[in-house]
DRENZALUM-477534 format. One record per atom (N, C-alpha, C): residue in one letter; z, y, x. Coordinates in pm, whole numbers, plus 50000, padded with zeros to 5 digits. Each point is the difference from the previous one (the first is absolute). Layout:
<nodes>
aZYX;...
</nodes>
This chain:
<nodes>
m888362209282183;m499875013050065;m501445006750017;k500664999149877;k501325006649976;k501054992350104;k499794986550000;k500944992150082;k499905003250150;l498735003050048;l499775002850138;l500535014050020;f499765009049916;f500615013250020;f501474999650001;l500584992749918;l501504998849995;l500614993050128;l499214990450054;l500334993450117;l499955010650120;a498925007650013;a499685010350086;a501375008749997;f500315004149898;f501015010249985;f501474993850040;l500184986749976;l501344995050039;l500164996250138;l498884996550071;l500084995850141;l500765010750082;p499615012449992;p500725009450091;p501705000149970;l500164998249878;l501404999949954;l500824988150058;l499234987050004;l500534989150047;l500295001450158;a499035007150061;a500115002050135;a501275009050037;v500065011149906;v501285007150026;v501314993549979;a499984992549904;a501164990449972;a500304992550104;q499114993050066;q500184991950119;q500545008050105;e499465011050031;e500495008250117;e501395005949979;k500584999349881;k501385005049984;k500964989450057;g499604987849996;g500854990050060;g499914999750144;m500514989450063;m500084997050139;m498524998550062;h499745005050097;h498814997650067;h500074989850114;f499164989749991;f500084990050107;f498804999650091;e500214998950121;e498985000050114;e499154989149980;h498705001750005;h498894988850003;h499105001050100;g499564987950059;g498974999950100;g500485002650131;a501235001350042;a500545002450115;a500784987050047;t499904998550132;t500864988850061;t501545004250023;w500864990150029;w501505003950022;w500025010350115;a499254996250105;a499935010150119;a499675013349955;e498965001449923;e499605013849965;e500955005949900;i500614993049904;i500955007149929;i501255004750071;k500444993450105;k501125003550088;k499575011650078;a498765000950041;a499515011450072;a500085012549913;k499574999049880;k499755009649893;k501525005249972;a500954992449981;a501255002949976;a500625008850104;k499834996250134;k500385006850110;k499355014550019;a498934999449954;a499105013950004;a500515009149900;e500314995549882;e500505008149884;e501505000349986;n500784992350097;n501445001349997;n500524994749857;k499534989949962;k500284992949879;k500664987150010;y501004995649921;y500414985849987;y498894991749934;i500244988450033;i499044989649928;i500684990849898;f499444999249885;f500634991849906;f498944987649980;v500514988050027;v499224986849977;v500504993549886;d499124997249899;d500364991549896;d499424985950036;c500994991950013;c499694985750033;c500064990649871;f498764996649950;f499994994749870;f499324987049998;t500144992549890;t499114990049988;t499094998049856;t499124994449989;t499224998649871;t500684993849889;w501004992950037;w500724991749892;w501395006449961;c500285010550065;c501305005149977;c500235010349885;g500844995849902;g500095008149871;g500555014750033;p501105000950076;p500455013250021;p499195008950082;c499164992450102;c498815008450076;c499095006349895;k499504992849903;k499105004649901;k500475009849914;f501384999949969;f500615011149923;f500135011750078;m500264999450130;m500035013850068;m498755005550017;s498884990750025;s498685006650012;s499545006049883;a500304994349867;a499425004549881;a500915010249930;n501375000950024;n500845009149936;n500725010050082;i500374997450122;i500615009450083;i499305008450091;f499114993450093;f499135007950082;f499105010849932;p499424997349883;p499155009949944;p500715011849949;q501265000449983;q500745010149947;q499695013950071;e499995011449942;e499745012750066;e501135003550099;k501294997749957;k501195005550087;k500074989850118;v499714986549979;v499904992850106;v499055002850109;g498765002649927;g498995005150115;g500305012050055;a500485010549932;a500345014050065;a500964997150125;f500894992249981;f501004997250119;f499444991550110;m499364988849954;m499634990950102;m498725004850087;n499185007249928;n498735005150081;n500465010050091;e500915008449963;e500415010950097;e500724993750127;k500934989349976;k500884995850108;k499464986550071;y498894994849944;y499624985650061;y498474998950005;l499634992950086;l498724993649974;l500264985549937;n499234997149902;n500424989449915;n498934989550022;v500394987250033;v499194986350026;v500374989749918;k499024993149950;k500194987849930;k499504987750090;v500894991650013;v499524987350075;v500334987849916;q498914992649983;q500074987649921;q500594987450105;m500984994849941;m500534990050102;m499584985149991;d499384998549880;d499474985749975;d498445000850012;q499364988149991;q498655000250015;q499394992349878;t499045006049935;t499104992949892;t498725000750002;a499234991149921;a498644999350010;a499255012749953;k500675008149932;k499445012449944;k500205012650093;d500634997350116;d500195011950089;d498765007150044;n500015013649995;n498815006850052;n500165002250149;d498955006350049;d499915002150153;d501065008250046;e500425009649932;e501225007350050;e501234992650012;v500414991149900;v500984992350003;v500074988950122;k498784995250012;k499794989750112;k500125007750142;k499695012249999;k500035007150131;k501465001850034;w500944998249919;w501435001350033;w500674985949996;y499354989750001;y500654987250000;y500864998750131;a499475003450113;a500774997750129;a501185008649996;d499875011949957;d500985010650001;d501164995849898;a499624995549885;a500864995049904;a500984988650044;k499374990550065;k500734989050070;k501105005450102;q499555009150073;q500735005750100;q501265006349956;i499725009249889;i501135007249936;i500944990649942;e499494989949928;e500824990549937;e500924993950094;k499564993950120;k500604994350098;k501145008850079;e499495011950031;e500815009750085;e501185005949919;y499755001249864;y501225006749922;y500514990349889;s499734987550026;s500764989149931;s499925003249841;i498925001749941;i499595003149858;i500144986949931;r501114998449908;r500254988549920;r500015002649849;a499755012449957;a500165002749862;a499055011449982;y499395000049870;y499035010449965;y500395006849871;p499605013449980;p499475008850125;p501075003250101;t499455000750129;t500845004350092;t499375013750057;f500755011450009;f499265012350052;f500645003250132;l499005002250097;l500515002950135;l499695014150041;i500985006350068;i499845014250022;i499885002050157;f498965006550048;f499795001950129;f500225015150031;a500505004050126;a500235014850046;a498535003550038;p499745013550001;p498675004850042;p499544994250151;d501024996050074;d499584995550121;d499614984949996;g500154993749875;g499514986849978;g501124989150015;s501305005050031;s501134990750002;s500564998649868;i500364987149979;i500744995149849;i501295006149994;v500245006249896;v501305005749968;v500774994949884;d499264995249900;d500824995849881;d499064989249928;r500674993949897;r499274990749905;r500844999749869;q499054999049891;q500564999549869;q499564985349938;v500794994849917;v499554987849938;v500164999849853;g498844997049925;g500255000549856;g499405012949943;g499584998049869;g499525011149908;g501115010049968;a499575010349940;a500995011149964;a499345008849900;d500675006849912;d499435009849914;d499635013050103;a499325009549926;a499545011650085;a500955006750079;d501165002749923;d501105009550061;d500664991150111;e500274988449973;e500684992150105;e499054997850118;f498744997949987;f499024998850096;f499865011750086;i499945012349942;i500175012150081;i501195001650073;a501124997449941;a501195000050067;a500054991150133;r499524988649968;r499924991450118;r499195002350108;c498855008149978;c499105003950109;c500575012950055;t500765008049920;t500765011650061;t500904995150105;a500634989249971;a501124996850088;a499374993250123;s498894995149984;s499224993850113;s499645011150106;l499995011949965;l499735010550092;l501135005550082;d501254995749961;d501255003450056;d500364990550117;p500035003250111;p500444989950113;p501394993049970;a500965007949932;a501324993549962;a499924988949906;q498924999349921;q499744991049899;q499024988550021;q499415002050125;q498814990150034;q500624988150048;y499544988749951;y500404988050035;y499674995050148;y498925000950046;y499564996750136;y500685009750092;t500175014249970;t500865007550086;t501344995950024;q500714996049894;q501304993350015;q500014988150075;l499004992349985;l499944985850081;l499795002950150;d499375011650039;d499795002850128;d501335004650061;k500875006349931;k501215003850041;k500914987750035;y499824989549916;y500634988450020;y499574993450122;r498715000150021;r499474992250107;r500325007550149;n500195014649957;n500415007350124;n501565001450042;g500734990249915;g501324999150034;g501045005349908;q499595004949888;q501175004749907;q500364987849923;k501374997150001;k500644988249951;k501185001249931;d500395012749960;d501375001449935;d499924993549862;t500994996049941;t500154990549895;t499405007549868;a500255010349971;a499485008449886;a498544999850006;f499365003950110;f498625001250023;f499314984549974;l500744992350072;l499354984849983;l500014995249859;r500985002249927;r500154995949857;r499015007149915;q499715013050028;q499195007349920;q498494995250030;l499644998150132;l498724995550043;l499634986249943;a500984990850004;a499864986149950;a499514999849862;l500905007649921;l499605001449847;l498675008349978;l499825009450074;l498565005850012;l498874989750013;a500164992550114;a498914989950044;a499814990149883;l501154996049927;l499994991449901;l499195004949869;n500285012849994;n499215007449878;n498585002050028;k499674999750134;k498585002150030;k499204987650035;y500664989749958;y499474985950019;y499694997050150;d500825004650093;d499684997850139;d501024988350037;k499824988049959;k500874989350007;k500614997550137;d499034999950109;d500514996950128;d500875010350040;n499685012049992;n500855009750053;n501355002749913;a499934996849879;a501205000649924;a500854989650051;a499624987450025;a500944989850057;a500505003350129;a499245005550092;a500495001750117;a501025013250019;v499785010249916;v501115010049990;v501154995849924;a499874992349895;a501174994649935;a500894990550080;k499304993250090;k500694992050094;k500915008850096;d499255009850051;d500815010350102;d501165006849913;y499725003949876;y501225003949916;y501204991949986;l499564988249965;l501104989849976;l500844995850139;s499255000750112;s500584996250117;s501075011350026;k500155009849961;k500965012050032;k501005000149897;q500064990049903;q501035000849898;q501054989650025;t501225006149998;t501164991850017;t500404991749887;n499765004549874;n500324993549888;n498804998949914;l499504988249993;l498634998349913;l500404998249856;y501214999249949;y500564997949867;y500285012249930;t499805010450031;t500165013349930;t499004999249897;p500285007549874;p499045000249888;p498755007050053;v500135009450076;v498675006450057;v499064990950076;n500654990750086;n499344991250083;n499534988249941;i500784996049888;i499474987349926;i498825004849920;q499915011349947;q498785005649909;q498825001450106;f500285004550124;f499045001350092;f499394987450036;v500924990650035;v499384985750039;v499254994149878;d500535002349887;d499254993449882;d498405004850002;q499855011350047;q498485005250000;q499224992450101;f500714996650116;f499314994550123;f500074984550012;t500634993449902;t500034984950007;t499004992949918;q498814997250048;q498934993649938;q499654986350026;s500714996050141;s499764985650047;s501154995450049;s500114988350058;s501084994650052;s500195003650153;k498945006950047;k500015004450146;k500695014749996;d500155006849900;d500585013649981;d501315000250039;p500595011050070;p501385000950031;p500924996749895;g499645005049883;g500985000249893;g500314986949928;f499014990750048;f499964987149905;f501314992650003;d500594998850112;d501164994250019;d501145003649897;m500075014549990;m500985006449912;m499864994649851;f498694998949950;f499834994649868;f500294986649983;l499714991550114;l500144985249994;l501454996850009;h500715005850087;h501384995750037;h501145009249938;h499645010749958;h501045010549963;h499535004749856;a499674993649915;a499365002649863;a501105007049927;d501364997350023;d500945005949911;d500045015750043;k499995002950128;k500155014650038;k498615007349969;v498864993249998;v498755006649962;v500045002249857;n500314989449899;n500115002049871;n501085009949940;k500915003150088;k501205008949950;k499165014350004;v499025002850077;v499245011750017;v498865001949905;l499204989450014;l498634999449914;l500184995549878;g500994991349964;g500194994349869;g499794985449984;a500744994249920;a500134985349987;a498584992850010;g499944989450083;g498794992650024;g499105004550071;k500045011850058;k498865007650083;k499804993550125;a500844995450084;a499894993550118;a499284986449979;e500414992149900;e499394988649976;e498595000349961;a499675010949902;a498625003049966;a499235002450119;k500475008350094;k499175002850132;k499784987050078;i501044991250014;i499704988350065;i498984990249945;m500215000449863;m499004990249913;m498475006350010;e499815012450016;e498805005750030;e499334997450111;i500945001150121;i499474995950132;i499704986550013;a500844989849948;a499924987050003;a498644995949933;a499725005949882;a498684996949929;a498955004150075;n499955011350053;n498985006350085;n499644992450125;e501034993550070;e499724994450129;e500064984549998;e500804994349906;e500064985449999;e499124994049886;i499935006049889;i499424994549872;i498525002649977;f499775013049986;f498595005249965;f498934993550096;p500205001950134;p499034994550086;p499624986349982;q500844991749941;q499804985149971;q499314998049869;l499775010149914;l499574997749874;l498375001649999;m499445009050052;m498605002649972;m499244993550129;k499924989650004;k499234992250119;k498555000149972;k499325000750122;k498525001049995;k499364987549928;d500644989950010;d499334987649953;d500474998349853;k500735009649944;k500405000149851;k501084988849957;s500554994350105;s500634987649956;s501395003549947;a500694993249930;a501285002749928;a501065001950108;p500895009849988;p501115001250084;p500904987850016;d500474998650108;d501084990550025;d501335004449988;w500424999849861;w501225005749960;w501114995650069;a500064987150042;a501174992750050;a500125006850149;a499075001350057;a499995004250132;a500565015050006;i499275007849897;i500455014649998;i501625000549972;e500274993649908;e501544998649954;e500874996850119;k499614989550063;k500944996250115;k499895010150120;n499025007350031;n499925010350093;n500845012049943;v499805004149883;v500845012949960;v501374996949968;k500284987849960;k501614996349992;k500514999950144;a499314995750100;a500644999250135;a500315015450039;k499085009449981;k500135013950044;k500765008249917;y499964998449865;y500555010449916;y500604991549889;p501184991350021;p500524991349897;p500535006849876;s500455012450028;s500825007749900;s499025005449887;v498725001150027;v499115005649914;v498744990749973;a499874988750062;a498904991050007;a499564996549858;e500704993649921;e499754994949868;e499425011149911;e500815011349989;e499365011949927;e498805004850036;v499685001950136;v498755004950031;v498774990449992;i500404986150010;i498914992249988;i499624997549853;l500935002149907;l499664999049858;l499185013549961;k500275012050051;k499485010649971;k498285000450053;t499924994350129;t498724999350043;t499164989149943;k500764987949954;k499274990549921;k499405007549864;v500725009049954;v499385006549864;v498995007750037;q499985007350104;q498935007950036;q498704993250030;y500354987450085;y498894992950024;y499284992549892;y500724994049915;y499394994649888;y499395009349898;s500625012549983;s499405009649935;s498565003650044;y499935002650128;y498835003350070;y498864989749991;i500314987550008;i498984990049981;i499764995449846;k500735008349921;k499904998749837;k500344984949968;d501054994350055;d500644987949954;d501135003849903;g499785001749895;g500915005049889;g501214991649991;d499934986749999;d501214990449977;d500775001050116;n499705000650127;n500725000950120;n500685013249999;a499155010149979;a500725013649997;a501205002249894;v499714994449876;v501054999249906;v501254993250048;a499704987750045;a501144990850041;a500875006050104;n499395007750103;n500795005750102;n500665013449959;i499305008149905;i500805010349934;i501194996849927;v499924989649923;v501224995249927;v500984994250105;a499714993750102;a500944996150100;a500595010550064;y499295011150047;y500485010850062;y500955008149910;m499645003949881;m500785007849920;m501404991249963;k499814987349974;k501184992549984;k501175001550103;k499515001250122;k501004999550118;k500255014450047;y498855007650006;y500035014050074;y499705011649905;g499844996849865;g499575010449915;g500905012950009;r501194998250050;r500865012549998;r499535009550111;n499354994450094;n499315009250097;n498785006549973;a499364996149899;a498685004849955;a500155016249968;n498985006550062;n499925015449966;n499055001349882;p500045011949931;p499135002149880;p498604995650022;q499425003250107;q498484995750021;q499864985050000;t500954994050064;t499764985350013;t500414993249849;l500715007549940;l500564993849864;l498565000749902;n499545012350001;n498775001649939;n498854991850031;e499764999550131;e498934991250053;e500174982649946;y501164996950023;y500354985949964;y499774999049848;a500715008349929;a499704999449847;a498625000849952;w499245008150063;w498525000949955;w499264985950032;t500434993850123;t499234987650027;t500414989249894;i501315000649959;i500454991949899;i499215001249862;f499925012849976;f498945002449877;f498714995450020;e499225003250100;e498694993650019;e499944985750013;k501054993450070;k499794985150043;k500954991049933;c501045003149914;c500824990649950;c500075000849845;n499864987649939;n500204999349867;n501194994949929;d500884994450099;d501274994249963;d500885011749947;k500574997549872;k500875008949930;k501005004550083;q500794989150067;q501305004150063;q499705008550126;c498864996750059;c499535008250133;c499715015149956;i499405001249885;i499685012649950;i501305008549956;e500834993549950;e501545007549964;e500535003250129;q499994990950095;q500645004050141;q499305014050054;a498544999749985;a499425010950060;a500225013049929;l500334997649857;l500265011549916;l501265006150071;e500924994050030;e501295004650064;e499825007450132;w499014994750077;w499835005850131;w499185013649980;s498915000449898;s499405009649986;s500715012349938;k501004995849907;k500825012049954;k500885006150106;r500394992950100;r500785004250116;r499155009050076;s498624998050020;s499095008750081;s500085013549968;f500215004749872;f499935014049953;f501415005449954;k501064993150033;k501275003349952;k500415012650059;e499585003350125;e500455013250084;e499075011249950;q498574996549997;q498995008049969;q498954995349913;e499625006649906;e499074994049898;e498655003250052;i499474991050082;i498595000550052;i499044993049907;p498995008649954;p499124994049906;p499464985550025;a499524998950115;a499334986550040;a501114989349988;f501205001350040;f500974989849974;f500454998149846;m499855010949931;m500334998349857;m498704993249938;d498955001950042;d498784994149942;d500114983750042;t500544996850104;t500264984250029;t500894994849907;y501005007049970;y501084995249903;y499434998949854;a499205009249968;a499324999449850;a499044987849996;n499334997950126;n499114987249979;n500724987750003;l501024998750073;l500944989149986;l500634997149862;l500325011649943;l500664998849863;l498854996049905;y498875003650029;y498914996249897;y499534984450026;k500084995550112;k499644986650042;k501114992049940;a501115003650003;a501254993649931;a500085000349850;g499095007049936;g499824999549850;g500875010649945;k500565009150097;k500715011549943;k499095012449973;k499214998049911;k498845011349983;k500495014049979;a501045001149901;a500465013549970;a500645007150120;d500674991650073;d500865007150110;d498795002350103;a498984992550020;a499075000750085;a499195013249982;l499645002549868;l499295011649958;l500795013150026;a501194999249982;a500865011650015;a500195003550165;w500094990050078;w500065002550146;w498675003850067;e498974994349941;e498655004250056;e499815014149965;e500255005149872;e499915012149956;e500785010850100;k501164996250039;k500905007550073;k499355001450155;a499574988950051;a499195000250122;a498895009949986;m499124997749904;m498865009249979;m500275013350005;n501115004949933;n500385012649968;n500415007350142;k500574990350097;k500475005850120;k498855000750114;a499004991949970;a498754998850097;a499245012749984;e498934999950101;e499095010350004;e498754994350034;g498755007649979;g498864995350050;g499524986949944;d499164992850096;d499524986549974;d501214990549966;e501125002550052;e501154991049982;e500374999749850;k500025011749926;k500265003249873;k498894992849909;k498695002050045;k499024993549924;k500004984950005;n500654993150124;n500014987350000;n501114993149906;y501015008149977;y501174996249924;y499685001849852;l499145010049976;l499445000949857;l499284988449963;s499094995050098;s499094987649978;s500824989249969;t501034996750089;t500934988949976;t500815000649857;l500305012449965;l500765002449870;l499064996549902;e498705002649995;e499044996449898;e499854984449978;k500064993850135;k499754984450000;k501204994649945;m501255004950020;m501244994249944;m499935002049842;k499575011649966;k500005001549846;k499074990449929;k498944997350078;k498984990449939;k500474986050010;g501084996350074;g500464987550026;g499114992550096;e499475006050106;e499084992850088;e500804993150098;k499514988550058;k500534994850118;k499135002550108;y500435009450086;y499255006550095;y500354998050147;w500964990150016;w500414996850150;w499424987850058;e498964992549943;e499284989850055;e498405003750029;
</nodes>
């Protein structure tokens, strides 16, 4: 009886708590929501989410229910949630929006989640936001979305209506990139670059770097044939790294995951890549072999290619790669010489910044190499720098080390 009384007492409080956050429209069609927005002279906020998206869940659980978020958004906007994926658990309201969700996804090129679309009271699209945020940043974003001078689609309309001065084009291209509007970003960037008399200024090289993702992009030739000029601005090896990334994405990865699950024809892949990109072919092939053999859990081949890569190109490895390769050696290799090599790579990985995860790799390698005292010292350092679950994991590893356990097989 007491439990029932307590529940009856709490229910109104729960309802009040929910009302303090954002109020989302329910039961209405997209056409009805636009009609309501026009009648009430309100902007429309559309949360385009999926059931599998972590940041989407975070926003719904932690940001939208906050009182200050609700106070702002409920006054300025009609708020709508649109589920973009389809599951067996979908209720009738979600199913009712299937067609509209598909149309919204297609029309506004939604490629990342969450994406928030902003519509003016007349139903025209004016802005978009991509990704989660804390409460203050979210409110700031939605405040900016009410300002025509800061609205993405309002600026895009100016471009379509003929505004093509270079400062505007540069700003709009970067804005489109930030908004995950890939097609428009590429088009505006191309217009901007066509007006430049010198593409090799520091400002233009930095700009081109952001818009070069494939061999068809205007800046690709700069990275391929003028690496010295690019590296002078971006840093040593940056041009080559860009070419290797594109070569891997276009020439190698499509040949690896075949539908029939047959083994890659590495000879054919190597011949093709060497013909197109001779200066980086061997390095990129070794790197992708490591990725491939790690993915299919072929430890022997993964280790062999890591050793081959590090012997010839180890100087180019960044801290993340050094740590990744060192950890693979810890897990997959029992050869003493191999472990000693990995210790050197691992130590390099946190030379500039003591990242707990990288220090943990080093400690594990020390332990596997039989250097228990040093391993305990470094694992304790990693644990003291870590937080949350990471700290708990390192404490667990530390206890295993103290007990002399063999825990890597």
